[in-house]
N, C-alpha and C positions, 0 to 999 in steps of 0.2 A: 160637740164633744171637745174635750181638752186632751192634750197629749203631754208627755213628760217634758218636752222642750218648753211648752207654754207655761207649765207650772214652775219650771226652773226660772223662766224669765220673770214671772210674777214675784217669786220669792226674792230674786235679786233686786228688783225694783223696790219692793217693800222695805227690804233691809237698807237700801240706799236712802230711801226717804226717812227711815228711822234715824240713821246716822246724821243726816243733814239737820233734821229737826232737833236732835239732841244738842248739836253744836250751836244752833240758833238760840235755844232756850238757855243754854249755859252762858253764851256770850252776853245775852241781855239780862242775865240773872232774873229770868222770868219764871213763869209757873205753867201748870197744866200739861206737863210732859206726859203724865200717865194716860190722860185721855187722848193725847196725840198718838202715842204708840199703839193704843188699842184699835185705832182705825186705819193703820198703815196698809194692811192687806186689802181692806175694802177699797181704799183710795186707789191703790195700784190697779186692781181689777176694773174699777169704774173708768179711770182716766186713760188706761191703755187698751182696754178691750171692749168697753160697753158704750160709753157716752159718745154721741154724735157731736163732735166738736172739731174746730179748726183753730189751732193756736195762732195761725197767721191771719185769721179773720175772726177775732173774738165775738164780734157782733153779728155773725152769720145768722140770718133770720130763722133758719131751720135747725139751729143747734139745739141739742137737748139742754134743758135748764137744770143745773145742780145747785142746791142750797145746802150749805153746812150750817144747820140751825144751831148746833153746839159751837157757837162762834169763838169760844175760848180755846178751841183746838185750831186756831188760825195758823199757827206755825206749821202744822202738817199740811194744811191747804196751800199755804204759800210755797212750801217745799215741793209739793206735787205740781203746782202750776208752773213753777220755774223749771223743774225737771222736764215737764211736758213741752216747754218752749213758749209759754205765754209771756214771759219776761226773763231778763238775764239772771242766771244763777248767782252772779256776783251781788245782785241786789239783796239777797237773803242776809248778807252781812249787816244790813241796816235794820234788821228786825228790832222793833221796839226802841230804836234810837230816835233822838230828837229830830223832828222834821221829816221822818220817813213815812211813806204811805203804808208800810208794813206794820200796822198797829197791832196791839195785843189781841184785838178781836177783829174778825173778818171785815175788810174794808172794800166796799163796792167800787171804789175808784181804781182798783187794780184790775188789769185785763183778766177776764175769765171768772170774775166774781159777780154774781147776779144781785146780791143783797148783802148789806152790812148786817151782821148778826152778832149776838152776844147777850142781848136781852132775851132770855129763854122763852120759848113758846111762840115765837113769831114765824119761824121758817116754814112750818107745815101749813098754816093758814095762807101764806103767800104762795106756797107751792100748789095749793088747791086752786087758788085764783089763776095761776099760770096754766095749770092743766085744763081748767074750764075754758079759758080763753082759747087755748089751742084747739079744743074740741069744737067750739062754736065757730072758729075761723077755718076749720078743716085743715089744720096744719099737722104735719107728721111727727113733730117732736114730742118727747116725753118730759115730764117733770119729776126730778129725783130730789128727795129731801133726806138728810141724815141728821137724826136727833140723838141725844143722849137718853139713857134710861131715866136718870134723875129729872130730866127736863119734862118727862111725862107727868110730873106733879102739877104742871101748869094747866089750868082749865081750858085755856085757848086751844090746846092741842085736841082736847076731847070734843070741842065744838067742830073742829076741822075733821076729826075722825068720823063724826056723824055726817058731816056735809059731803064728804068725798063719795061714799057709796050711793047716797041719795041722788047725786048728779052723775053716777055711773062713770067715774073718772078712772077708766082702765088705762089711762096714759099717765097715771100717778104712781110712783114707787116711793114708799117710805122705808127707810132703813134705820133700825134702832140699834145703837151701839150698846148692847146689853152686857156691860162689864160689871154690873152689880154694886158699883161704888159711886157715890156722889160726893159733893163737897164736904159734908160734915159727918158722913157715916155710910154704912152699907144700906143699899136701897131698901132691903126688907126691914130694916130698923127705922129708917126715916119715914117712909111711906110705902108700904108693901104693894107691889104691882101684881103679884101672883093672883090668878094665872093670867099672864099677859096675853098669851095666845088665845085663850078662851074669850077674853074681853074683846079682842079684835074680831074674832069669829062672830061674836054676838052682834057686833056692829056691821057685819056683812062684808068684811074684808077677806081677800085671799091671803092666807097666812102661810109663810114659809119659815120654819125654824132651821137654823144651820149654825155650824161652827164658823164664826166670823174670821177665823185665821186659816180656813181650808179653802185655798184658791180654787180648786176644782169645784167644790160645792157652791162657792159664790158665783163663779162664772156660769155654771149649769143653771142656777136659779134665775139669774138675770137674763140669760139668753132664751129662756122659755117663756118670758113674760108675754109675748104676743099671743100665746095660747089662752090667756085669761081674758074673758070678755065681760065688759060692763061692770067690773069691780076693781077697785084699787088693790094694790098688793103691798103687804108689809113684810119685810125681811127682819125677823128677830134674830139678829146676829149675836150669838153668845161669844163674847170676847173676854179678854183678860186685861185689866188696867195695867199699863206699863209693859205690855207684851214685848218680848224680845230681850229684855234686860232683867236678869234673874232677881236682882235685889230690889227691883221696882215692881215686879209683878204682884198684882192683887194687894197692893199696899196703899192705904188711904193717904199717907203722908205725901205721896207723889202727885196728888191733885194740885198742891200748891208749891211744893219744894223744888228748888233748882239744884242740879247736881254740882258738887264741888269739882275742882280740877281733877282730883284723883278719881272721883266717881265717874266723871265724863270719860276718862281713859278706860276705865273698866267697862263702862257701857259700850263704848265704841268697839272695844275688842270683842264683845259678845255679838253685836249686830253685824260686824264685818266678817264674821266667820261663815 
């Protein structure tokens, strides 16, 4: 069960992550801010309440494994890891700068990152392999993978979606950032995924649909996972691209666009309220 204090904590963390990520993307004149903002609430819940991790021991053998398969949202992952204590927050200022490890796509050389990602469709197959290894070795940890909805255009994901229930990977959790927009258009126009829930059910997954910005719903879903036996779970998290910044929300242009100085100040004013 969640209480009001926990929800307030999650909202505060998510907004802090949004603010830092906005500053990083603006400073670097980088892109993908829309897809970073859409996962802030999911990242806050995962890293502060769900994942078995130890920032002081990133290689802890019994840690949960988390893979951000949509590696273009690396700025949000870096912001999360720094805030959680995996590396100094000051390092975020080097994002996308020459010689920095904080590259534009997720870099496994950084403490807390399991896999370099960005070539879409790789995270879930690797996550399946990790989950299978844990089951065969009798290890207690879970494998979590966060993908974008547009990423599901990749056939490698559907091979993994077949593979996971066949091997009864109930220690695997897939989270879909279902914000309905991908790089060149709306998902239903580029390659329609509907009905995504029915597709996963047909592949024998445990399916949970929820509001990906509702902290109580996210925590409730993730905390009840042990009740699911011999099937992987997918959370279809209905989100809004650019969530938290009114002029970015549900706007395709913010997949690639970087905020100007004036837009950054407007955005920060909104997420810091």
